[in-house]
VEXDREN-2710 file (C-alpha; in Angstrom, 1 decimal):
% VEXDREN-2710
k/r/px/py/pz
1/UNK/112.1/91.4/90.7
2/UNK/114.8/90.8/93.0
3/UNK/113.8/87.4/94.4
4/UNK/116.2/84.5/93.5
5/UNK/115.3/80.7/94.0
6/UNK/118.1/78.5/95.5
7/UNK/119.5/76.2/92.9
8/UNK/120.3/72.6/93.8
9/UNK/123.9/72.9/93.5
10/UNK/123.9/76.1/95.6
11/UNK/124.7/76.3/99.3
12/UNK/122.4/78.8/101.3
13/UNK/125.2/81.2/101.7
14/UNK/125.7/81.2/97.7
15/UNK/122.0/81.8/97.3
16/UNK/122.3/84.7/99.7
17/UNK/125.3/86.0/98.0
18/UNK/123.3/85.9/94.6
19/UNK/120.5/87.6/96.0
20/UNK/122.3/90.3/97.4
21/UNK/124.0/90.9/93.9
22/UNK/120.7/90.7/92.1
23/UNK/119.4/93.5/94.5
24/UNK/122.5/95.5/93.6
25/UNK/122.0/95.0/90.1
26/UNK/118.5/96.0/90.4
27/UNK/119.3/99.3/92.2
28/UNK/121.8/100.0/89.4
29/UNK/119.0/99.3/86.8
30/UNK/116.8/102.0/88.7
31/UNK/119.4/104.7/88.7
32/UNK/120.0/104.1/84.9
33/UNK/116.2/104.3/83.9
34/UNK/116.0/107.5/86.1
35/UNK/119.0/108.9/84.5
36/UNK/120.0/109.6/88.2
37/UNK/123.8/110.3/89.0
38/UNK/125.5/108.1/91.5
39/UNK/126.8/104.5/91.7
40/UNK/125.5/101.4/93.4
41/UNK/128.4/100.0/95.7
42/UNK/128.2/96.5/96.9
43/UNK/130.3/96.3/100.0
44/UNK/131.0/92.5/101.1
45/UNK/133.9/90.7/102.8
46/UNK/133.1/87.6/100.8
47/UNK/136.0/87.3/98.4
48/UNK/133.9/85.1/95.8
49/UNK/130.8/87.5/96.2
50/UNK/133.0/90.3/95.5
51/UNK/134.7/88.5/92.2
52/UNK/131.2/87.5/90.8
53/UNK/129.7/91.1/91.5
54/UNK/132.5/92.6/89.4
55/UNK/132.2/89.9/86.8
56/UNK/128.3/90.8/86.7
57/UNK/129.2/94.5/86.0
58/UNK/128.7/95.9/89.5
59/UNK/131.1/97.9/91.5
60/UNK/132.1/96.0/94.7
61/UNK/134.6/96.4/97.4
62/UNK/135.6/94.7/100.8
63/UNK/134.9/96.9/103.9
64/UNK/138.6/97.7/104.1
65/UNK/138.8/98.8/100.7
66/UNK/135.8/100.9/101.1
67/UNK/137.3/102.7/104.4
68/UNK/140.6/103.1/102.5
69/UNK/138.8/104.8/99.7
70/UNK/137.1/107.4/102.0
71/UNK/139.8/107.9/104.4
72/UNK/140.9/111.4/103.1
73/UNK/137.4/112.6/103.9
74/UNK/136.7/110.4/107.2
75/UNK/140.0/110.0/108.9
76/UNK/138.8/107.9/111.7
77/UNK/136.9/105.7/109.5
78/UNK/137.7/102.3/110.1
79/UNK/139.0/102.6/113.7
80/UNK/136.8/99.7/114.8
81/UNK/137.9/97.7/111.9
82/UNK/141.2/97.1/113.3
83/UNK/140.2/94.4/115.5
84/UNK/138.5/92.5/113.0
85/UNK/141.1/92.0/110.5
86/UNK/141.3/91.0/106.9
87/UNK/141.1/87.6/107.3
88/UNK/137.2/87.7/107.1
89/UNK/137.5/87.8/103.2
90/UNK/138.0/84.2/102.4
91/UNK/134.8/83.9/101.1
92/UNK/134.8/80.0/100.4
93/UNK/132.2/77.9/101.2
94/UNK/134.5/75.6/102.9
95/UNK/136.0/78.3/105.3
96/UNK/133.9/79.2/108.2
97/UNK/133.0/83.0/107.6
98/UNK/131.5/83.2/110.9
99/UNK/132.3/86.2/113.2
100/UNK/133.0/84.8/116.7
101/UNK/132.5/87.5/119.2
102/UNK/133.5/86.9/123.0
103/UNK/130.3/86.5/125.0
104/UNK/131.4/88.9/127.8
105/UNK/132.2/91.6/125.4
106/UNK/130.5/94.8/126.3
107/UNK/127.8/96.2/124.0
108/UNK/129.6/99.6/123.9
109/UNK/132.8/97.6/122.5
110/UNK/131.0/95.7/119.6
111/UNK/128.8/98.8/118.7
END
C-alpha cells in the first residue's frame, strides 16, 4: 500500500521523500480507521519534503522545530544538534544535502 514508483521526471531523492510521505499518510489513515488517539509527525530536514507533506495534510517539522517543541519536557534535548546547524534544511535537489563527517571523529562523538 505504500510502494511508490519513481516518476520519469523525479530524482531518486524526490522519490524517496515521496515514499516517506506516503508511509506517513498510511500511518495517519491507520490511526483514523482505528479511531486511535495520537498523531503522525513527519520529521525531516528537507525543506521541500516538509512543504509537500504539509500541503498533503500531514503534520511535519524539522528536527530543530521538533526539539524546540519538546524542550520543556526534555531540557537537554538537542544538545547534539548544536554541531549540525540548521543549514541542512535546504532540501533542494541542486544543493548537496549530504552530511560530511570527519573520518577521524570518534564513535562516541557521532552517537
